GUKEMAR-804049 format. One record per residue (C-alpha): x negated, y, z negated. Coordinates in nm, 4 decimals. Example, Ala and Ser with C-alpha at 12.3 -4.5 7.8 and 13.67 -1.06 7.14 Angstrom:
BEGIN
x:-1.2300; y:-0.4500; z:-0.7800
x:-1.3670; y:-0.1060; z:-0.7140
//
This chain:
BEGIN
x:1.1745; y:0.4756; z:3.2155
x:1.1096; y:0.1124; z:3.1198
x:0.9851; y:0.0166; z:2.7745
x:0.6320; y:-0.0678; z:2.8916
x:0.5847; y:0.2753; z:3.0495
x:0.7286; y:0.4482; z:2.7419
x:0.4937; y:0.2549; z:2.5136
x:0.1918; y:0.3453; z:2.7267
x:0.2894; y:0.7109; z:2.7182
x:0.3382; y:0.6994; z:2.3417
x:-0.0056; y:0.5454; z:2.2922
x:-0.1640; y:0.8290; z:2.4889
x:0.0474; y:1.0872; z:2.3054
x:-0.0534; y:0.9620; z:1.9610
x:-0.4217; y:0.9358; z:2.0532
x:-0.4243; y:1.2860; z:2.2031
x:-0.2410; y:1.4350; z:1.9056
x:-0.4829; y:1.2805; z:1.6564
x:-0.7821; y:1.3951; z:1.8606
x:-0.6452; y:1.7472; z:1.8750
x:-0.5560; y:1.7736; z:1.5075
x:-0.8389; y:1.5878; z:1.3308
x:-1.0516; y:1.8949; z:1.3889
x:-1.1364; y:2.2121; z:1.2005
x:-1.0456; y:2.1857; z:0.8348
x:-0.9244; y:1.8271; z:0.8862
x:-1.2420; y:1.7000; z:1.0587
x:-1.3964; y:1.5879; z:0.7280
x:-1.1017; y:1.3527; z:0.6705
x:-1.2017; y:1.1065; z:0.9438
x:-1.2389; y:0.7555; z:0.8005
x:-1.1757; y:0.8842; z:0.4472
x:-0.9138; y:0.8120; z:0.1860
x:-0.8752; y:0.4386; z:0.2350
x:-0.8892; y:0.1699; z:-0.0365
x:-1.1768; y:0.2413; z:-0.2728
x:-1.1942; y:0.5996; z:-0.1442
x:-0.8528; y:0.7326; z:-0.2416
x:-0.9990; y:1.0186; z:-0.4443
x:-1.1367; y:1.1812; z:-0.1313
x:-1.0025; y:1.5302; z:-0.0550
x:-0.6583; y:1.4916; z:-0.2210
x:-0.5421; y:1.8490; z:-0.1583
x:-0.6543; y:1.8425; z:0.2036
x:-0.4935; y:1.5031; z:0.2617
x:-0.1671; y:1.6425; z:0.1260
x:-0.2001; y:1.9241; z:0.3780
x:-0.2585; y:1.6560; z:0.6424
x:0.0729; y:1.4968; z:0.5436
x:0.2442; y:1.8281; z:0.6142
x:0.0598; y:1.8463; z:0.9467
x:0.1866; y:1.5000; z:1.0398
x:0.5397; y:1.5994; z:0.9433
x:0.5247; y:1.9134; z:1.1547
x:0.4131; y:1.6988; z:1.4483
x:0.7053; y:1.4597; z:1.4031
x:0.4901; y:1.1655; z:1.2899
x:0.6659; y:1.0779; z:0.9637
x:0.9669; y:0.8538; z:0.9169
x:0.9128; y:0.6886; z:1.2537
x:1.1132; y:0.3785; z:1.1661
x:1.3698; y:0.5486; z:0.9460
x:1.7211; y:0.5779; z:1.0894
x:1.8105; y:0.9124; z:1.2434
x:2.0817; y:0.9747; z:0.9828
x:1.8039; y:0.9654; z:0.7190
x:1.5935; y:1.2145; z:0.9134
x:1.3756; y:0.9595; z:1.0910
x:1.3097; y:0.8836; z:1.4558
x:1.4409; y:0.5229; z:1.4588
x:1.1572; y:0.4062; z:1.6845
x:1.1597; y:0.0351; z:1.7715
x:0.9028; y:-0.1907; z:1.6080
x:0.6759; y:-0.2011; z:1.9157
x:0.6435; y:0.1786; z:1.9152
x:0.5819; y:0.1951; z:1.5417
x:0.3022; y:-0.0579; z:1.5898
x:0.1484; y:0.1671; z:1.8541
x:0.1488; y:0.4647; z:1.6195
x:-0.0205; y:0.2750; z:1.3351
x:-0.2817; y:0.1276; z:1.5666
x:-0.3695; y:0.4601; z:1.7279
x:-0.3630; y:0.6375; z:1.3923
x:-0.6239; y:0.3987; z:1.2558
x:-0.8226; y:0.3882; z:1.5809
x:-0.8650; y:0.7672; z:1.5642
x:-1.0184; y:0.7393; z:1.2175
x:-0.7258; y:0.9230; z:1.0626
x:-0.7315; y:0.9385; z:0.6809
x:-0.5600; y:0.7168; z:0.4288
x:-0.2048; y:0.8356; z:0.3718
x:-0.1303; y:1.0260; z:0.0510
x:0.2379; y:0.9864; z:0.1324
x:0.2356; y:0.6114; z:0.1890
x:0.4108; y:0.5180; z:-0.1367
x:0.6918; y:0.7626; z:-0.0688
x:0.7326; y:0.7187; z:0.3052
x:0.6447; y:0.3523; z:0.3381
x:0.7942; y:0.2090; z:0.0183
x:1.0346; y:0.4274; z:-0.1757
x:1.2001; y:0.5987; z:0.1208
x:1.3062; y:0.2755; z:0.2938
x:1.4181; y:0.1372; z:-0.0441
x:1.6446; y:0.4379; z:-0.1074
x:1.7807; y:0.4047; z:0.2461
x:1.8617; y:0.0396; z:0.1740
x:1.9673; y:0.0562; z:-0.1920
x:2.0086; y:0.4175; z:-0.3045
x:2.3133; y:0.6412; z:-0.3199
x:2.3850; y:0.9071; z:-0.0620
x:2.3058; y:1.1714; z:-0.3247
x:1.9660; y:1.0105; z:-0.3936
x:1.8857; y:0.9985; z:-0.0233
x:1.9808; y:1.3628; z:0.0235
x:1.7751; y:1.4635; z:-0.2785
x:1.4514; y:1.2760; z:-0.2160
x:1.4133; y:1.1839; z:0.1506
x:1.3597; y:1.5367; z:0.2908
x:1.0607; y:1.6061; z:0.0639
x:0.9053; y:1.2703; z:0.1459
x:0.9468; y:1.3294; z:0.5197
x:0.8088; y:1.6835; z:0.4971
x:0.4960; y:1.5736; z:0.3091
x:0.5788; y:1.7945; z:0.0116
x:0.6750; y:1.5317; z:-0.2480
x:0.4385; y:1.2545; z:-0.3560
x:0.5180; y:0.9325; z:-0.5411
x:0.3369; y:0.6599; z:-0.7332
x:0.4466; y:0.3108; z:-0.8319
x:0.5146; y:0.2083; z:-1.1930
x:0.5125; y:-0.1712; z:-1.1725
x:0.2034; y:-0.3297; z:-1.3306
x:0.1536; y:-0.3379; z:-1.7075
x:-0.0981; y:-0.4978; z:-1.9419
x:0.0275; y:-0.8556; z:-1.9400
x:0.2601; y:-0.7929; z:-1.6450
x:0.0408; y:-0.7335; z:-1.3455
x:0.0574; y:-1.0317; z:-1.1148
x:0.3606; y:-1.1630; z:-1.3039
x:0.5906; y:-0.8629; z:-1.2755
x:0.8750; y:-1.0419; z:-1.4519
x:0.6846; y:-1.0002; z:-1.7813
x:0.7608; y:-0.6248; z:-1.7871
x:0.7920; y:-0.4907; z:-2.1402
x:0.8354; y:-0.1193; z:-2.0755
x:1.1860; y:-0.0546; z:-2.2043
x:1.4523; y:0.2039; z:-2.1347
x:1.7259; y:0.2945; z:-2.3821
x:2.0462; y:0.4555; z:-2.2588
x:2.1534; y:0.7872; z:-2.4103
x:2.5124; y:0.8894; z:-2.4738
x:2.5117; y:1.1047; z:-2.1569
x:2.3935; y:0.8141; z:-1.9412
x:2.0270; y:0.9206; z:-1.9219
x:1.7486; y:0.6756; z:-2.0055
x:1.4664; y:0.7191; z:-2.2564
x:1.1615; y:0.5187; z:-2.1481
x:0.8966; y:0.3703; z:-2.3789
x:0.5954; y:0.1669; z:-2.2733
x:0.2898; y:0.1634; z:-2.0502
x:0.2020; y:0.1127; z:-1.6856
x:-0.1484; y:0.0453; z:-1.5581
x:-0.3454; y:0.0533; z:-1.2308
x:-0.1141; y:0.3322; z:-1.1145
x:-0.2796; y:0.4598; z:-0.7977
x:-0.2883; y:0.8387; z:-0.7575
x:-0.0553; y:0.9077; z:-1.0508
x:-0.2631; y:1.2193; z:-1.1219
x:-0.1849; y:1.3493; z:-0.7717
x:0.1858; y:1.2614; z:-0.7721
x:0.4995; y:1.4441; z:-0.8816
x:0.7292; y:1.1411; z:-0.9228
x:0.7034; y:0.7773; z:-1.0242
x:0.9461; y:0.4882; z:-0.9791
x:0.9467; y:0.2573; z:-1.2795
x:1.0626; y:-0.0962; z:-1.3491
x:1.1823; y:-0.1051; z:-1.7100
x:1.3716; y:-0.3520; z:-1.9275
x:1.7147; y:-0.2073; z:-2.0043
x:1.8582; y:-0.5203; z:-2.1669
x:1.6527; y:-0.5879; z:-2.4818
x:1.7816; y:-0.9451; z:-2.5010
x:1.6765; y:-1.0325; z:-2.1471
x:1.3803; y:-1.2411; z:-2.0355
x:1.1937; y:-1.2760; z:-1.7083
x:1.3349; y:-1.0979; z:-1.4075
x:1.6775; y:-1.0403; z:-1.5619
x:1.7781; y:-0.7210; z:-1.7415
x:1.5384; y:-0.4936; z:-1.5483
x:1.6293; y:-0.1593; z:-1.3933
x:1.4713; y:0.0653; z:-1.1297
x:1.4297; y:0.4274; z:-1.2445
x:1.3042; y:0.7438; z:-1.0717
x:1.1156; y:0.9789; z:-1.3038
x:0.9401; y:1.3166; z:-1.2710
x:0.5854; y:1.2937; z:-1.4069
x:0.5632; y:1.6528; z:-1.5284
x:0.7698; y:1.6170; z:-1.8465
x:0.7218; y:1.5633; z:-2.2203
x:0.6668; y:1.2012; z:-2.3160
x:0.4441; y:1.1092; z:-2.0198
x:0.0667; y:1.0922; z:-2.0472
x:-0.1608; y:1.0005; z:-1.7544
x:-0.5069; y:0.8683; z:-1.8400
x:-0.7623; y:0.7987; z:-1.5658
x:-0.9324; y:0.4588; z:-1.5476
x:-1.2973; y:0.5353; z:-1.4768
x:-1.4610; y:0.2906; z:-1.2351
x:-1.8238; y:0.1861; z:-1.1999
x:-1.8711; y:0.4262; z:-0.9090
x:-1.7501; y:0.7164; z:-1.1233
x:-1.4161; y:0.7472; z:-0.9463
x:-1.0743; y:0.7293; z:-1.1086
x:-0.8100; y:0.6725; z:-0.8421
x:-0.6264; y:0.4404; z:-1.0824
x:-0.4537; y:0.5481; z:-1.4015
x:-0.2739; y:0.4327; z:-1.7105
x:0.0657; y:0.5983; z:-1.7580
x:0.2180; y:0.6062; z:-2.1070
x:0.5869; y:0.6690; z:-2.1728
x:0.6962; y:0.7895; z:-2.5158
x:1.0624; y:0.8780; z:-2.4836
x:1.0284; y:1.0266; z:-2.1338
x:1.3570; y:1.0923; z:-1.9579
x:1.5099; y:0.9425; z:-1.6455
x:1.8382; y:1.1135; z:-1.5581
x:2.1482; y:0.8987; z:-1.5169
x:2.1666; y:0.9813; z:-1.1456
x:1.8068; y:0.8610; z:-1.1028
x:1.8897; y:0.4966; z:-1.1665
x:1.8759; y:0.3099; z:-0.8346
x:2.1453; y:0.0452; z:-0.8155
x:2.3155; y:-0.0794; z:-1.1300
x:2.1579; y:-0.1492; z:-1.4705
x:1.9958; y:-0.4909; z:-1.4517
x:1.9597; y:-0.4718; z:-1.0732
x:1.5929; y:-0.3737; z:-1.0876
x:1.4417; y:-0.7036; z:-0.9800
x:1.6382; y:-0.7156; z:-0.6552
x:1.5425; y:-0.3579; z:-0.5729
x:1.1790; y:-0.4174; z:-0.6669
x:1.1651; y:-0.7166; z:-0.4330
x:1.3250; y:-0.5111; z:-0.1562
x:1.0502; y:-0.2528; z:-0.2008
x:0.7761; y:-0.5164; z:-0.1992
x:0.9206; y:-0.6382; z:0.1296
x:0.8465; y:-0.2996; z:0.2850
x:0.4916; y:-0.3227; z:0.1460
x:0.4317; y:-0.6157; z:0.3830
x:0.5769; y:-0.4247; z:0.6743
x:0.4504; y:-0.1926; z:0.9423
x:0.1495; y:-0.0445; z:0.7647
x:-0.0255; y:-0.3839; z:0.7805
x:-0.1212; y:-0.3014; z:1.1412
x:-0.3073; y:0.0086; z:1.0302
x:-0.4833; y:-0.1935; z:0.7628
x:-0.6005; y:-0.4368; z:1.0285
x:-0.7412; y:-0.1539; z:1.2383
x:-0.9528; y:-0.0550; z:0.9382
x:-1.0715; y:-0.4160; z:0.9134
x:-1.1715; y:-0.4095; z:1.2812
x:-1.3738; y:-0.0954; z:1.2181
x:-1.5485; y:-0.2584; z:0.9218
x:-1.6300; y:-0.5699; z:1.1260
x:-1.7781; y:-0.3455; z:1.3947
x:-2.0024; y:-0.1885; z:1.1303
x:-2.1154; y:-0.5366; z:1.0236
x:-2.1947; y:-0.6328; z:1.3848
x:-2.3861; y:-0.3081; z:1.4480
x:-2.5831; y:-0.3580; z:1.1278
x:-2.6643; y:-0.7178; z:1.2230
x:-2.8217; y:-0.5930; z:1.5463
x:-3.0093; y:-0.3143; z:1.3674
x:-3.1388; y:-0.5539; z:1.0995
x:-3.2505; y:-0.8095; z:1.3581
x:-3.0275; y:-1.0896; z:1.2286
x:-2.7689; y:-1.0901; z:1.5083
x:-2.9259; y:-1.4029; z:1.6589
x:-2.9339; y:-1.5972; z:1.3340
x:-2.7007; y:-1.8959; z:1.3997
x:-2.5424; y:-1.8859; z:1.0540
x:-2.4753; y:-1.5113; z:1.0740
x:-2.3358; y:-1.5426; z:1.4270
x:-2.1024; y:-1.8204; z:1.3175
x:-1.9728; y:-1.6138; z:1.0241
x:-1.9182; y:-1.3101; z:1.2464
x:-1.7301; y:-1.5259; z:1.4969
x:-1.5171; y:-1.6709; z:1.2176
x:-1.4383; y:-1.3199; z:1.0919
x:-1.3387; y:-1.2105; z:1.4438
x:-1.1141; y:-1.5133; z:1.4879
x:-0.9609; y:-1.4511; z:1.1460
x:-0.8632; y:-1.1004; z:1.2511
x:-0.6873; y:-1.2375; z:1.5592
x:-0.4911; y:-1.4812; z:1.3423
x:-0.4054; y:-1.1968; z:1.1045
x:-0.2682; y:-0.9850; z:1.3877
x:-0.0568; y:-1.2605; z:1.5383
x:0.0867; y:-1.3449; z:1.1979
x:0.1680; y:-0.9779; z:1.1353
x:0.3523; y:-0.9601; z:1.4654
x:0.5541; y:-1.2664; z:1.3634
x:0.6347; y:-1.0923; z:1.0337
x:0.7613; y:-0.7892; z:1.2212
x:0.9666; y:-0.9916; z:1.4670
x:1.2717; y:-0.9927; z:1.2366
x:1.5526; y:-0.7403; z:1.2412
x:1.3754; y:-0.5107; z:0.9950
x:1.0786; y:-0.5039; z:0.7586
x:1.2759; y:-0.6408; z:0.4661
x:1.4059; y:-0.9496; z:0.6410
x:1.0649; y:-1.0122; z:0.7933
x:0.9036; y:-0.9878; z:0.4488
x:1.1170; y:-1.2761; z:0.3231
x:0.9819; y:-1.5116; z:0.5883
x:0.7069; y:-1.7651; z:0.5373
x:0.4808; y:-1.5557; z:0.7587
x:0.5069; y:-1.2716; z:0.5084
x:0.4574; y:-1.4958; z:0.2063
x:0.1091; y:-1.5992; z:0.3229
x:-0.0056; y:-1.2553; z:0.4389
x:-0.1502; y:-1.1092; z:0.1193
x:-0.3399; y:-1.4271; z:0.0341
x:-0.4813; y:-1.4477; z:0.3867
x:-0.6018; y:-1.0908; z:0.4320
x:-0.7439; y:-1.0486; z:0.0803
x:-0.9621; y:-1.3596; z:0.1060
x:-1.0678; y:-1.2676; z:0.4604
x:-1.1669; y:-0.9185; z:0.3433
x:-1.3584; y:-1.0464; z:0.0420
x:-1.5555; y:-1.2795; z:0.2710
x:-1.6265; y:-0.9866; z:0.5053
x:-1.7701; y:-0.7902; z:0.2140
x:-2.0043; y:-1.0774; z:0.1307
x:-2.1034; y:-1.1066; z:0.4966
x:-2.1844; y:-0.7344; z:0.5004
x:-2.4242; y:-0.7766; z:0.2077
x:-2.5935; y:-1.0771; z:0.3673
x:-2.6399; y:-0.8857; z:0.6937
x:-2.7911; y:-0.5900; z:0.5067
x:-3.0321; y:-0.8223; z:0.3281
x:-3.2588; y:-0.6478; z:0.0724
x:-3.1147; y:-0.3092; z:0.1730
x:-2.7825; y:-0.4147; z:0.0245
x:-2.9250; y:-0.3361; z:-0.3198
x:-3.0557; y:0.0088; z:-0.2280
x:-2.8386; y:0.3173; z:-0.2651
x:-2.9018; y:0.5713; z:0.0097
x:-2.6193; y:0.8209; z:0.0590
x:-2.7863; y:0.9447; z:0.3772
x:-2.7212; y:0.6037; z:0.5346
x:-2.3457; y:0.6331; z:0.5851
x:-2.2942; y:0.2894; z:0.7387
x:-2.4777; y:0.1104; z:0.4600
x:-2.2865; y:0.3093; z:0.1989
x:-1.9565; y:0.2159; z:0.3607
x:-2.0462; y:-0.1538; z:0.3761
x:-2.1530; y:-0.1496; z:0.0130
x:-1.8137; y:0.0019; z:-0.0641
x:-1.6395; y:-0.2731; z:0.1319
x:-1.8218; y:-0.5366; z:-0.0723
x:-1.7510; y:-0.3759; z:-0.4076
x:-1.3850; y:-0.2895; z:-0.3508
x:-1.2944; y:-0.6124; z:-0.1718
x:-1.3765; y:-0.8027; z:-0.4900
x:-1.0496; y:-0.6644; z:-0.6255
x:-0.8414; y:-0.7597; z:-0.3208
x:-0.7669; y:-1.1096; z:-0.4470
x:-0.6587; y:-0.9721; z:-0.7860
x:-0.4362; y:-0.6669; z:-0.7388
x:-0.0806; y:-0.6905; z:-0.6006
x:-0.0699; y:-1.0525; z:-0.7145
x:-0.3740; y:-1.2722; z:-0.7772
x:-0.4628; y:-1.5643; z:-0.5528
x:-0.3061; y:-1.7976; z:-0.8080
x:0.0220; y:-1.6058; z:-0.8082
x:0.0244; y:-1.5912; z:-0.4276
x:-0.0237; y:-1.9691; z:-0.4062
x:0.2670; y:-2.0181; z:-0.6466
x:0.4860; y:-1.7902; z:-0.4330
x:0.3985; y:-1.9820; z:-0.1172
x:0.4637; y:-2.3175; z:-0.2828
x:0.7848; y:-2.2263; z:-0.4621
x:0.9532; y:-1.9825; z:-0.2237
x:0.8075; y:-2.0919; z:0.1071
x:0.7889; y:-2.4697; z:0.0631
x:1.0622; y:-2.5217; z:-0.1959
x:0.8331; y:-2.7029; z:-0.4383
x:0.9175; y:-2.7241; z:-0.8116
x:0.8516; y:-2.4083; z:-1.0076
x:0.5441; y:-2.3944; z:-1.2266
x:0.6229; y:-2.4347; z:-1.5959
x:0.6476; y:-2.0935; z:-1.7607
x:0.6465; y:-1.9886; z:-2.1252
x:0.9425; y:-1.8294; z:-2.3018
x:0.7706; y:-1.5117; z:-2.4322
//
């Protein structure tokens, strides 16, 4: 069987599987659980993770020796596209499967892989990310959470993380902490794996304007990370953190783009319903949004053209991706409000499409801030991609 035939068969297989399983108790999950909606049905979405695992749809790109299917990039792309096209829910297991798992495969010990990868693959163990802090959000090198080594090799962690998505629904957290008290910047950091259900950890929800609290603050007051739960060597945390961020700009970007396509379709439908589809200015903005999506896709395929997600993420194509999509999405949110006109200011939960577009507008305002602000992204592109002089930085 040639690759083209195999890919066509896989596309049909994924679409049929999603259609057959997003029914019954899982039917309410369609189009739910994405950014800005991550509080939706957490227990049921965890059950959905187990359903995916039972169907063989987790760890698609992981090597077979790690329990994965080692599918080539083209076939992984097909899965993510068909997953999103079916309206399948946002993944509760994304942090574990998409970020930590590949990082442990690349940087962890064999014992760590044997301990953690099976639960991630099975959809029974859920992770959150302990990176951002007050004063160290976009500039991760400013981390002040500290870890002190005990006589037995364990680490006692003190400090605070913030904007920790789904910490309240997770069992484990990976944490960047400063293990060399004399260090500055990205030196002297270590990458620790920590159970959340232990003394010395407090999770506080951050209540948003819409009443939701998918983000949290996590406080560490002497919480314990076992010696065997240090990934890499002490002081090696920055390299491992950057490896993980490389996976963040990997395969799942295709699924994100499918969500964007769906949102643009809602905007176009609403433009027709509101009678503004023939307005020249609106038509031009819709056309620009459509063209922007095409550019986004082609750039993502260039990112994925390397040997693996990590190497692709170090390319110039990957360096521009976050800046590009976040500004595109913010502009789409504004376009949605302009298409809705006066109705944009009216809350009507019975009007599902309007409610979703209002959500796009509100949540997309944060896109250019989280995971590195526009200003930080421009610095990264200039310094790492173009080799320009580094911006002057303070010594604190």
